[in-house]
C-alpha positions in Angstrom: 98.2 94.3 117.2 100.5 93.8 114.1 99.4 92.3 110.8 101.8 91.0 108.3 101.1 91.4 104.6 103.1 91.0 101.4 102.9 93.7 98.8 104.2 92.8 95.3 105.1 95.4 92.8 105.6 93.9 89.3 104.8 94.6 85.7 101.3 93.5 84.7 99.5 94.7 87.7 95.9 96.0 87.6 93.7 98.4 89.5 96.0 101.2 90.7 94.6 102.8 93.8 95.1 104.4 97.1 93.8 102.1 99.9 92.4 103.9 102.9 91.1 102.7 106.2 87.3 103.1 106.6 87.5 104.0 110.3 90.3 106.6 110.1 90.2 107.7 106.5 94.0 107.4 106.5 96.0 105.9 103.6 98.3 102.8 103.5 101.7 104.4 103.4 105.3 103.1 103.0 107.0 104.5 106.1 109.4 107.3 105.2 108.7 106.7 101.5 111.0 103.7 101.7 111.2 101.3 98.7 113.3 98.5 100.1 112.0 95.0 100.7 110.4 94.6 104.2 109.5 98.3 104.5 107.0 99.0 107.3 103.6 100.0 106.2 101.6 102.5 108.3 98.3 104.5 108.2 99.1 108.1 107.4 97.2 111.2 106.3 96.5 110.9 102.6 98.9 113.0 100.6 98.8 111.4 97.2 102.5 110.7 97.3 104.0 107.8 95.4 104.5 106.0 98.7 100.7 105.8 99.0 100.0 104.6 95.5 99.4 100.8 95.2 98.5 98.2 92.6 96.8 95.0 93.1 98.1 92.0 91.2 95.8 89.0 90.3 97.7 85.8 91.1 
């Protein structure tokens, strides 16, 4: 099963964090530390890398 989400990184974001799945304990990760639009997101062992640091924006 594939889910589609949109992640927006802009100035004025709030609540920095490292989302992790409850069932696996793995973190939301930008595959291969990619930064381009449309990058695939995966669950990966938490490393604390910048590709696992996210911010939530109130819209």
